[in-house]
C-alpha positions in Angstrom: 79.6 24.8 -57.8 76.4 24.9 -59.9 75.5 27.8 -62.2 72.2 28.9 -63.8 71.8 28.9 -67.6 72.2 32.7 -67.9 75.4 32.7 -65.8 76.9 30.0 -68.0 75.8 31.8 -71.2 77.3 35.1 -70.1 80.6 33.4 -69.1 80.9 31.5 -72.4 79.9 34.6 -74.4 82.6 36.6 -72.7 85.2 34.0 -73.9 84.0 33.4 -77.4 83.4 37.0 -78.7 86.4 38.2 -80.7 88.1 41.2 -79.1 89.2 44.3 -80.9 92.8 43.0 -81.4 91.5 39.8 -83.0 89.1 41.6 -85.2 91.8 44.0 -86.4 94.2 41.1 -87.1 91.6 39.2 -89.1 90.6 42.3 -91.0 94.3 43.1 -91.9 95.0 39.6 -93.1 91.9 39.3 -95.2 92.4 42.8 -96.7 95.9 41.7 -97.8 94.6 38.5 -99.4 91.7 40.2 -101.2 94.0 43.0 -102.5 96.6 40.5 -103.8 94.0 38.4 -105.5 92.3 41.4 -107.1 95.6 42.6 -108.5 96.4 39.2 -109.9 92.9 38.7 -111.5 93.1 42.0 -113.3 95.2 40.2 -115.9 93.5 36.8 -115.7 89.8 37.7 -115.7 89.0 41.4 -115.2 85.3 40.6 -114.6 86.1 38.4 -111.6 85.5 39.8 -108.1 86.9 38.8 -104.7 84.7 38.7 -101.6 85.1 37.9 -97.9 82.5 35.3 -97.0 81.7 32.8 -94.2 81.5 33.5 -90.5 83.8 36.4 -90.6 81.7 38.3 -93.1 78.5 37.4 -91.1 80.2 38.2 -87.8 79.4 34.9 -86.2 83.0 33.7 -85.8 84.5 32.7 -82.5 87.4 34.1 -80.6 90.5 32.0 -81.1 89.3 30.8 -84.5 91.9 31.0 -87.2 89.8 30.1 -90.3 88.3 32.5 -92.9 86.8 32.3 -96.3 87.6 34.3 -99.4 85.6 33.7 -102.6 86.6 34.5 -106.2 83.5 34.9 -108.4 84.0 34.1 -112.1 81.8 35.0 -115.0 79.6 32.0 -116.1 81.5 31.7 -119.4 84.2 29.8 -117.5 84.2 26.0 -117.4 84.3 24.5 -113.9 87.6 22.6 -114.5 89.3 25.7 -116.0 87.9 27.9 -113.1 89.3 25.5 -110.4 92.7 25.0 -112.1 93.1 28.8 -112.8 92.3 29.6 -109.1 94.8 27.0 -107.8 97.6 28.1 -110.1 97.0 31.8 -109.2 96.9 31.2 -105.4 100.1 29.1 -105.5 101.8 31.8 -107.5 100.7 34.7 -105.3 101.2 33.0 -101.9 103.8 30.3 -102.6 103.1 26.6 -103.0 104.6 25.8 -99.6 101.9 27.9 -97.9 99.0 26.2 -99.8 97.0 23.1 -99.3 94.7 21.7 -101.9 91.2 20.9 -100.7 88.2 19.4 -102.4 84.4 20.0 -102.3 82.3 20.1 -105.5 85.5 21.5 -107.1 89.0 22.1 -105.8 89.9 25.0 -103.6 93.0 26.1 -101.7 93.7 26.8 -98.0 96.5 29.3 -97.5 98.2 29.9 -94.1 98.9 33.6 -93.6 100.0 35.2 -90.4 98.4 32.5 -88.3 95.1 32.5 -90.3 93.9 29.6 -92.5 92.2 31.3 -95.5 90.1 29.1 -97.7 90.1 30.6 -101.2 87.2 29.2 -103.1 86.0 29.6 -106.7 82.3 30.2 -107.6 80.2 31.8 -110.3 78.7 35.2 -110.3 75.0 34.4 -110.8 71.6 35.7 -109.9 69.8 34.2 -107.0 68.4 30.8 -107.9 70.5 30.3 -111.0 73.3 28.4 -109.3 75.8 26.5 -111.4 77.8 25.1 -108.4 77.1 24.6 -104.7 79.4 27.4 -103.7 77.4 30.0 -105.7 74.8 30.1 -102.9 77.4 31.2 -100.3 77.2 34.9 -101.2 73.4 34.8 -100.8 73.7 33.0 -97.5 75.9 35.8 -96.2 73.4 38.4 -97.4 70.5 36.5 -95.6 72.3 36.3 -92.3 73.4 40.0 -92.4 69.9 41.1 -93.2 68.0 38.8 -90.8 70.2 38.3 -87.7 70.7 41.2 -85.3 73.9 41.5 -83.4 72.3 39.8 -80.4 71.2 36.9 -82.5 74.7 36.6 -84.0 75.9 36.2 -80.4 73.3 33.5 -80.0 74.7 31.7 -83.1 78.2 31.9 -81.5 76.9 30.2 -78.4 75.3 27.4 -80.4 78.4 26.9 -82.5 80.6 26.6 -79.5 78.1 24.2 -77.8 78.1 22.0 -80.9 81.9 22.1 -81.1 82.1 21.1 -77.4 79.9 18.1 -77.8 81.6 17.1 -81.1 78.8 17.6 -83.7 80.0 20.8 -85.4 80.9 20.6 -89.0 79.1 19.1 -92.1 82.3 17.5 -93.6 82.6 13.7 -93.9 84.8 13.6 -90.8 82.0 14.8 -88.5 78.6 14.7 -90.4 77.2 17.3 -88.1 75.9 20.9 -88.1 77.4 23.4 -90.5 77.9 27.1 -89.5 75.0 28.2 -91.8 72.7 25.6 -90.3 73.5 26.9 -86.8 72.6 30.4 -87.9 69.4 29.2 -89.4 68.4 27.3 -86.3 69.0 30.3 -84.1 67.0 32.6 -86.5 64.1 30.1 -86.9 63.8 29.1 -83.3 64.6 32.4 -81.6 67.9 31.9 -79.9 70.4 29.6 -78.2 68.1 28.5 -75.4 65.1 28.1 -77.6 67.1 25.9 -80.0 68.2 23.6 -77.1 64.6 23.4 -75.9 63.5 22.4 -79.4 66.3 19.9 -79.9 65.8 18.3 -76.5 62.2 17.4 -77.1 61.5 17.0 -80.8 60.5 13.9 -82.6 61.7 13.5 -86.2 61.2 15.0 -88.6 62.1 18.5 -87.5 61.1 20.8 -90.4 62.0 24.4 -90.7 61.5 26.9 -93.6 63.5 30.0 -92.5 62.9 31.9 -95.8 59.2 31.0 -96.0 59.7 29.6 -99.4 57.0 27.1 -98.9 54.4 29.5 -97.5 51.0 28.3 -98.7 52.7 25.0 -99.8 53.2 23.4 -96.4 51.9 19.9 -97.5 54.4 19.9 -100.4 57.2 20.7 -97.9 56.1 17.9 -95.5 56.1 15.4 -98.4 59.6 16.5 -99.4 60.9 16.3 -95.8 59.0 13.4 -94.3 61.9 10.9 -94.8 64.4 13.3 -93.2 65.4 13.4 -89.5 65.8 17.1 -89.8 65.0 19.3 -92.8 66.0 23.0 -92.8 65.1 24.6 -96.2 67.9 26.8 -97.6 66.3 30.3 -97.7 68.0 30.9 -101.1 67.2 27.5 -102.7 63.9 25.7 -102.0 65.2 22.4 -103.3 68.1 22.2 -100.8 68.1 20.8 -97.2 70.8 22.6 -95.3 70.7 19.8 -92.7 71.1 17.0 -95.2 74.6 16.1 -93.9 73.6 15.7 -90.2 73.8 12.1 -89.3 71.4 10.4 -86.9 74.3 9.9 -84.5 75.1 13.7 -84.4 71.5 14.6 -84.0 70.9 12.2 -81.2 74.0 13.5 -79.4 72.8 17.0 -79.8 69.4 16.1 -78.5 70.7 14.5 -75.3 73.3 17.2 -74.7 70.6 19.9 -75.1 68.4 18.1 -72.6 71.4 17.8 -70.1 72.5 21.4 -70.7 69.0 22.7 -69.8 68.8 20.4 -66.8 72.2 21.1 -65.4 73.9 24.1 -67.2 77.7 24.0 -67.2 80.6 25.5 -69.0 82.0 21.9 -69.5 79.6 21.4 -72.5 81.5 24.2 -74.3 85.0 23.3 -73.0 85.3 19.5 -72.6 88.7 18.2 -71.4 90.5 15.1 -72.6 94.0 15.0 -71.2 94.8 11.4 -70.3 98.4 10.2 -70.6 99.5 7.0 -72.4 99.9 5.3 -69.1 96.5 6.3 -67.9 94.9 5.0 -71.1 96.9 1.8 -70.8 95.6 1.4 -67.3 92.0 2.0 -68.3 92.2 -0.6 -71.2 93.9 -3.1 -68.9 91.6 -2.7 -65.9 88.4 -2.8 -68.0 89.5 -5.7 -70.1 88.8 -3.9 -73.3 89.8 -5.8 -76.5 91.1 -2.9 -78.5 92.8 -3.2 -81.9 94.4 -0.5 -84.1 95.7 -0.3 -87.6 98.0 2.6 -88.5 98.2 3.5 -92.2 100.2 6.3 -93.7 98.0 9.0 -95.1 97.6 8.5 -98.8 96.3 11.9 -99.8 96.5 15.4 -98.4 92.9 16.2 -99.4 91.0 15.8 -96.1 87.5 15.0 -97.5 88.9 12.3 -99.8 91.1 10.9 -97.0 88.2 10.7 -94.6 85.7 9.3 -97.1 88.1 6.5 -98.1 89.1 5.8 -94.5 85.5 5.3 -93.5 85.0 3.1 -96.5 88.0 1.0 -95.5 86.8 0.9 -91.9 83.4 -0.4 -92.9 84.9 -3.1 -95.1 87.2 -4.3 -92.4 84.4 -4.4 -89.8 82.3 -6.6 -92.2 85.3 -8.8 -92.9 85.9 -9.3 -89.1 82.3 -10.2 -88.5 82.4 -12.7 -91.4 85.4 -14.2 -89.7 83.6 -14.6 -86.4 85.1 -11.6 -84.6 82.3 -9.4 -83.3 82.9 -5.7 -83.6 81.6 -3.7 -80.7 82.9 -0.3 -81.9 84.8 1.1 -84.9 86.3 4.5 -85.3 88.7 6.5 -87.5 91.3 9.0 -86.4 93.7 11.1 -88.6 95.9 14.1 -88.3 95.1 14.6 -92.1 98.8 14.8 -92.9 100.8 11.8 -91.8 98.7 9.0 -90.4 95.3 7.3 -90.4 94.3 5.0 -87.5 91.5 2.6 -87.7 90.4 1.6 -84.2 88.2 -1.3 -83.1 86.8 -2.6 -79.9 86.0 -6.3 -80.2 84.3 -9.0 -78.2 87.6 -10.9 -78.4 90.9 -10.5 -80.2 91.9 -14.1 -80.3 90.0 -17.4 -80.4 90.9 -19.9 -77.7 87.9 -22.1 -78.0 85.7 -23.8 -80.5 82.9 -21.9 -82.2 79.2 -22.8 -81.9 77.7 -22.5 -85.3 73.9 -22.1 -85.7 72.0 -24.1 -88.4 68.4 -24.2 -89.5 65.4 -24.9 -87.3 63.9 -28.4 -87.1 61.9 -29.6 -90.1 63.4 -26.9 -92.4 64.2 -27.9 -95.9 67.7 -26.6 -95.3 68.5 -29.3 -92.6 69.9 -31.9 -95.1 72.1 -29.2 -96.7 73.4 -28.1 -93.3 74.2 -31.6 -92.1 75.9 -32.6 -95.3 78.0 -29.4 -95.4 79.4 -29.8 -91.9 79.4 -33.6 -91.6 83.0 -34.0 -92.8 84.1 -30.3 -93.1 87.7 -29.7 -92.2 86.6 -27.1 -89.6 84.1 -29.5 -87.9 85.0 -30.5 -84.4 81.6 -31.9 -83.5 79.3 -33.1 -86.2 75.8 -31.5 -86.5 73.4 -32.1 -83.7 69.8 -31.0 -82.7 69.3 -28.8 -79.7 66.5 -26.5 -78.5 64.7 -26.3 -81.8 67.7 -25.9 -84.1 70.5 -27.8 -85.6 74.0 -26.8 -84.6 77.6 -27.8 -85.1 80.9 -26.9 -83.3 83.7 -25.7 -85.5 87.3 -24.6 -85.4 87.7 -20.8 -85.6 88.2 -19.4 -89.0 91.3 -17.5 -87.7 93.2 -17.7 -84.4 93.3 -13.9 -83.9 92.4 -10.5 -85.3 95.9 -9.9 -86.8 95.5 -13.1 -88.9 92.1 -11.9 -90.2 93.5 -8.4 -91.1 96.5 -9.9 -92.8 94.2 -12.2 -94.9 92.1 -9.2 -95.8 95.0 -7.0 -96.9 96.4 -9.8 -99.1 93.0 -10.4 -100.8 92.4 -8.9 -104.2 88.7 -9.2 -103.7 88.8 -7.3 -100.4 91.0 -4.5 -101.8 89.0 -4.2 -105.0 88.0 -0.6 -105.8 90.7 1.1 -103.8 93.2 3.4 -105.6 96.9 2.6 -106.0 97.7 5.2 -103.4 95.5 3.5 -100.8 96.9 0.1 -101.6 100.4 1.3 -101.2 99.5 2.8 -97.8 97.8 -0.4 -96.7 100.9 -2.4 -97.6 102.9 -0.2 -95.1 100.3 -0.5 -92.3 101.1 -1.7 -88.8 98.8 -3.4 -86.2 98.6 -2.9 -82.4 96.6 -4.9 -79.9 95.2 -4.3 -76.4 96.8 -1.5 -74.4 99.5 -1.2 -77.1 97.0 0.8 -79.2 98.4 3.9 -77.4 101.6 3.4 -79.5 99.8 3.5 -82.8 101.0 7.1 -83.4 102.9 9.6 -81.3 100.3 12.4 -81.3 98.5 14.1 -78.4 95.4 14.4 -80.6 95.4 10.7 -81.0 95.5 10.2 -77.2 92.5 12.5 -76.8 90.7 10.4 -79.5 91.4 7.2 -77.5 90.1 8.8 -74.3 87.0 10.0 -76.2 86.4 6.4 -77.4 86.2 5.3 -73.8 84.6 8.5 -72.4 83.0 10.0 -75.5 81.2 12.8 -73.8 82.9 14.2 -70.7 79.9 16.5 -70.2 77.9 13.3 -69.4 80.1 12.4 -66.5 78.6 13.3 -63.1 80.6 15.8 -61.1 81.6 14.5 -57.6 
């Protein structure tokens, strides 16, 4: 059954608006957190204040969400390191170390699990607008902007866009996703006029998309264009004219958002907001086997419990491995990272082949190039040479033995190479030494986690909302 856009919007909005019970629970939990922190800071720093921030404070949060933000504002006399360390010690003392998880942005902060709610407790400075000493100092002013500028109706529009971006996998500015932050969503809705209007703009724009929600460049439009011309999307922070709120959005995320917006307008469906990935191990095995996909996975124990550091280093390792595989004549068709952020990291590859059964055709220089003698002399009696250099179709070629017989051999060589591992910390090196490899349909066994199975399914069917309905 097909639905019109307004019908879909009404149905989704009915699901995502927090009900009275949820609101009361969130208010009660945050009131307790604020009260305990205020009491503790009376002795530590009487001038500090404790504020509820983020989507809860702006009333743009979604039903079912269990995340909230509490900020502790310090006087500017505090050094950053002392501020972060003091906050961490205080939070652990008040709520118990076992309930706390250290996180990291510009400076450390703590996530506390309380009555089913994950509360990020973040330090910042109490400053005047525009006199920021750290990135988190702007947050209070972001909240003020949204409260002042967005009506209740527009906040519901922001909820819709958040849920849409979550559904298509581009919500979140962290390294893991490199997508749209909550504040960016709110600014898009405010600047463009609503959920539908944002989809219309995203579906048809050509980069750069430039928005100035706070009119900070009014009368200086040419200066704004010069500043933003190298960006795919530039949304000026209404409380800081030098900051692009959309700087973290990758080309991949923006392109996905563009096509999904086009498709949502063309054929509206709730599935954009609620995609399903529920394949079993055997189903994924069958897909890999029947399609002849050459998949390869490396499972590595998580080496840190700080997600942003974990993801950043995992992506760095993934990139280095992909380059090394290519250098060793294994063409990488796709590479991805998965992690539960606690126990395991999985690096997943889809390759053109996972083992070499034949000789390798190696391309040399074109006829009459000054490099021809060097090429011939290099491979004339090389230990890998199976057929000596020969001219064909305008170039010189040679046929060589493969550098490695299979992918496992290449990875083992990489992980035993000091040059390859250079720059990684001891924690990462120790984790790599405990890694395990899985090939073909056995990638389903890399970790025992339903989230990992969903990840594997998404690698094959990345966007369930793209699949045509029968």
